[in-house]
N, C-alpha and C positions, 0 to 999 in steps of 0.2 A: 504494500500500500504506500502511495506517494505521500510524503510529509508536506503539509502546507506551511509555507513561510509567511506568517502573518505580517511581519515587517515589510516584506516585499509587496504584499497585497495592499498595504496602507500607503504605499508610496504614490505620489502624484506622477502620472505618466505624461511626459512632455515630448512633443516633436519640435525640434529646432529646424527651421526652414531657412536656408540661406542661398543667395544667388550662385556664388562660386565659393567652395569651401574644401579644404582650408587654404589660406594664403599667408605668405610671409608678413604682409602688411596688416593682417587682421588677427594677430595672436591674442588680442584682448577677448575675442570670442572663445578661443581655446580655454583661456583661464576662467572665463565665466562658466562654461560647461563643466570643466574639471572641478571648480569650487562648489557648484550646485550638487554635483555627485558626492563630493566629500561631506557636504552638510547632511547627507544621509536620507533625505526625504523625497528623492526624485529618481525616476528612471527616465533616461533621455535617449531618444532616437534621433539621429542626425540625418536630414535630407537636404541635398543640394541640387539646384536646377542644373548646374554645369559642373564638370570636373575641371580642376586646374590643368593647364597645359603640361606642366612638368612638376615633379616633386623631388627632383634630384638634390636640391639644396635645402630641403626641409629637415627639421630636427627629427629624431626618432619618435618624439611625442606627436608631432604633426603627421608623420607617416602612419602612425597607429590610428589617428583620427580619420585620415583619408581611407584607411582600410575598412573602417566600420561604417562609413557614410554611404547612404543609398543615393545614387545619381540618376536623375531623370533623363538627362541628355549625356550620352557618353562622349569621350574625348573626340571620337571621330563619328560624324553623322552616318557613315556607312554602317555603323554598328547599331544605329537606332532601330528600335522595334516598331516600325510603322503600323504593322498589323495590330499590335496591342493598343497603339494610340487610337486607331480607328475603332477598335472594339470598345475602348473606354467611352468614347462619345456615343456609340450605339447603345451601350449598356445604360447610361444615364438618360438618354433620349427615351428609352423604352420604360425604365423603372422610375425615373424622376423627371418627367417632361416639364412639369410646372416650374421647379426651381431652375431647370436648364434654360428655358426660354425667358423666364422672368429675370434671372440674373444677367443673362447676356443682353437683354433689352435695356435693363437699368444701366449697365455699364456703358453701352453704346450711346444712349441718350444723354448721359452725363458727361461724356467725353467731349472736349471742346477743341480738339486738335485737327479737325478735318479728316479727310480720307486716310492720310498716313496714320493718324492717331487711332482711327477706327480699326485699321488692319492690325496695328500693334496690340490694341485691346483684345481683338478676337484671338490673336495668337496667345496672349497671356491667359485668356479665358480657357482656351483649349489645354494649355499647360496645367491650369487648375483642375480641369476635368480629368486629365491624365493622372495627376497627383492624387486626386480623390480615389480613382480606380485602384492605384497601387496601395493606398492606405486603407482601403475599405474594410479589410479584415484585421487591421492593426488596432490593438486596444490602447487608446490614449485619451487623455482628458483635455489637453489644451495644446495649441500651436503657438510658438513664439518665433518671430522673424527678426533678422538683423538687416537693416537698411530698408528705407521706405521706397523701394523700387518695385519691379514686377513681382518679386517674391511675396510682397504683401497682397498684391492682387490675386496671386495664386492662393494664398491663405484665405482670402475672402471667399473665393469660389469653393475651396475645401470646406469652409465653415458652413456654407449653404447646403452642400450636398451631404455632408456627414454629420451635421448638427453639432459641431465642435466650436468652442470659443477660440479666439486668437488675439494676440497682442504683438507689438513690434517695437523695436528700438530704431530711432532715426538719428543719424549722425551728422552729416555735413552735406557732401555733394548730393546725396539723395533728397535733401530738402531744397537746395538752391539751384539745381540744374535738372531740367527735364522731369520735374515732379508732376505726376498726373493723378487725377481722381483723388486728391488729398482728402477732401471732405468725406468722400465715401469710405476711404480707408480708415479714417479716424472714427467716424460715426458707427461703423460696423465692428470696430475692435472693442474688446473689453477694456483695454487701456493701451496707452502709448508711453514709451520712455524716450526722453531725449537728453543730450549730454550737457546742455548749458542753458542758463536763463536766456541768453541771447537767442538761441534757437526757438525757445517757447514764445518769446516776445515777437519774433519774426512771424511765426505761424499764426499767432493771434491777429497780427496786423494784416498779413497777406490773405487770411481767410476769416473775415469777420463772422462772428456767430458760431465758430466751431466750439465743440464741448471742451473748454480749457481744463475742466476738472478731470478729464481723462488723461491729460498730459502730465506725466510725472518726471521730475528732474533727478537723474542719477548721473553724477559726473563719471568720466572714464576712470577705470580702476587700475591700480597697480598692486601687485602682490609684494608688499614691502618686505616680506620674509625672504624673497629671492634677490632683493637688492641690498647687498651688504657692502656699504662703502669702505674704502680702504682708509683705515684710521691714520696711517702714515703715508700720505700721498707722496709718491716719489717726486723729487724736484726735477724739472725738465730744463734743458738748456734753451729751449724755445717755448713760445706760447702756443699751446695745443688747443685748437678749436674743432669740436666735433659736431656734426649735424647728421640726423637720421630722418629720412623721408623720401618718398618716391620722387623720381626726377621728372616732376610736372610743374607747371607754372605756379600753382598756388603755394608751393613750398618755398618759393623765393630764393632758390639756390644761386641764381644769377646775381642777385643783389649781395649775397654772402660772399661770392668770389670777388666782386667789386670792392666789398668792405675789406677783405683780406689784402687786396692791393693797396687800399688807402692806408691800412695799418703798416704795411712794409714801407710805404713812402714816408711814414712818420717815424721810422726807425725801429719798429717792433719786429722782432724775429718771429713772425707768426707762421704757424703751420696749420693747415685745414684738411680734414678728411670728411668726406660725405658718403654715407651709406645709403644705398637705394638703387632701384632700377627704374627705367622709364624712358619715354620718348625724347626727353631733352638731353640725353647723354651726349650726343654729338655737339649740340649747341654749347653745353657746359664745357666740354673739352676745348672747343674753339675759344671760349672766353678765357679759359685758363692759359692757353697759348698766347692769346692776344696780350695778356698782361705779363707774359713771361714767368708764369708761376708754376711751371711744370714740376719743379723740385719742391714746391711748397703747398700745392693743393692737389689732392688725389680723390678720384672717384672709385670707391671700393666695390661697387655693385651691391646686390642684395646679399645679406648675411643672416645666418641663423641667430636666434635670440642669444645663445650662449656667447657668440663672438661679439655681439653688440655690448653685452654686459661687460666683457673683458675690456673693450675699448673705453667704456664709461668708467670703469674702475681703475684701470692702469694707465691709460693714455691721455684722456681728456683733462684739460684745465678748466674749460668752460664749454657749455652746450649752447649752440645758436640755431635758431630756426626762424628765418625771415619771411614768415607767411604773408601772402598777399591775396587779394580777391582777383581771380582770373577774369579775363575778358568775357568769358561765357557765364560768369557769375559763380563758378565753382570756388569753394573756400573750405577751410578746416572748421571743425566744431571746436573741440579742445584737443590738440595733438597729444596722443598718448606718449609719444617719444619725449616730449617736454616733461611730462609728469615722471617718467622713468628716470630722466636725468636728475630731476630734483630729488627723487628717492635715493639717488646715489650721492647726495649732498654736493652736487655741482651747481655753481651759479649759472644762471641762464639768461640769455638775451633773445627776445622775440619782438613781435610787432603788436601794436595795440589795436587789434581788430577782433571781430567776432567775440567768442567767449574767453579769449586767452587771459584777460585780466582776472577772471575768476580763479585761474590757476596761479599765474605769476603775480603774486601779491607783494605789496611793498616789503622790501628787505630781502626778497629771495632772488632778485635779478633786476633786469631793466627791460622796459617796453619802449619801443621807438616807433615813429610813423612808418607805414609800409612804403615800399619803393624809395627808400632813402638810405642808400649805402653809406653815405657820409655819417648819418646819425647812428647807424648800426656800428660803424667802425669806431665812433666816439665812445659808445657804450662798452664795446669790447676793450678799447684802450683803457677805460677807467678800471675795468677788472684786471687787466694785465699789469697796471701800474700801482694798484692799491696794495696795502700790506697784507700779509698772510692771514692775520686775525680777521680782517674785514671780509676776505673771501670765505673764511671758515664760517663766519656768522651767517653769510648768505646761504651757504650750504645747509646749515642747521635749520634755518628758517624754511627753506624749500622742503626739506624732509618732513618738518612739522606739518606744513600745509597738506602734503600728500597723505601722511598718516591720519590726519583728522578728517579730510574731506574727499580724498581720492583713494581710499583704502579698499582693496579688493574684497576682503571678508565682509566689511560693513556694507558695502554696496550690494554684494551678492545676497546678503541676508535681507536687505530691503526689497530686492527683486523677488526673492523667494516668498516673502510675505504677500506681495502683489499676486503671485501665482496662487498661493493658498486662498486668498480672498476671492479670486476669480472662480476657482474650482468649487469653493464652498457655496458661492452664489448659484453656480450651475446645478449643484446637488439639491439645493433648496427649491429651485425652479422645477426640477424634475419631480421632486417629492410632491410639490403642490399640484403638478399636472396629474400625478397618480391619484392623489386624494380627490381631485375634481372628477376624474374619470370614474372612480368608485362611487362617488355620490350620484353622478348622473346615471 
């Protein structure tokens, strides 16, 4: 006779739905899932719409997460099961025609992007139908999505077909570029999480009348136990500037390279290393060559978390991230890499845009205007020329901010409570339906 594990039965069963997972730039999702599991009250199934192109540079932990993830769309379209995709639509057309047509009609009539937007909405609707088909025999209580992109639309469709609640976390680009059907996504969700007050204020201003009480603020999280600063920071012959972020416009790396040039012109023996991959690699290389900085500024490419930790601990004297708002409106929310640097007691320099001032508080570093390499260089010069005690105080202040307001365990516990509240509400609703049915 099989023994029933009552602890397992009482766990909340979550499906985490993500567009592409895992990725080197989204390790905060890894930590969130791992910490929820460690809290002990959750079973988590990971579903990703797409598979990453390569996992060669992933850590063993990320490779394990990749192994357990269910992928809707394989790496190569030639491997996609088109027959099952068609079968999924026929299945719900036959057994749930009302929610099929009602949901599709609702999404199309609320979409305001013209024919191109309609086609994209239909495609995302079909992905939702396919996901519902794949999950129809999966025992779960709630879906949670990261990024307010098409994955949330997929979750909305799954919610309609399978009668499950969903929630999502919105970060940055997913809010400010190409956001579609935002009202519908929020109104149909049990709750929404975003990473800064700035984001919440933007959503309320851009979409008047949305249910603001559904939007919860949870800052990006750092597992402070993994960030152990070097108590005896080794002295360097030169001033070491580290930056970590994708090689895209919004990270402001071009401004940082210009600032390094300004520093060297002021007589500071500055060295800069930038960790990240992206489309601006060639342009950044050209800027480095233009300034003659080939021996002083390096692009390291994408690195696993362990390597980044080593650079923060042993190499860097300061962390800089010169964030800007891109021409297409793309921007950061609160960069996790900044919080991680502060957890390592490094002074930081960034720009005063979006929600960054919620993290880089007075005494932990400097904020300068965006697109101002001279101001960036001046802030870096101040840190390079100040005494060791002042730099140490900055580092301690930064660590204190992260421990109090960006702590992984505290943030995950708050998210876990939102999941518990949502599932309890669902149980009460179902119980009331049962009572009503019995009475009738």
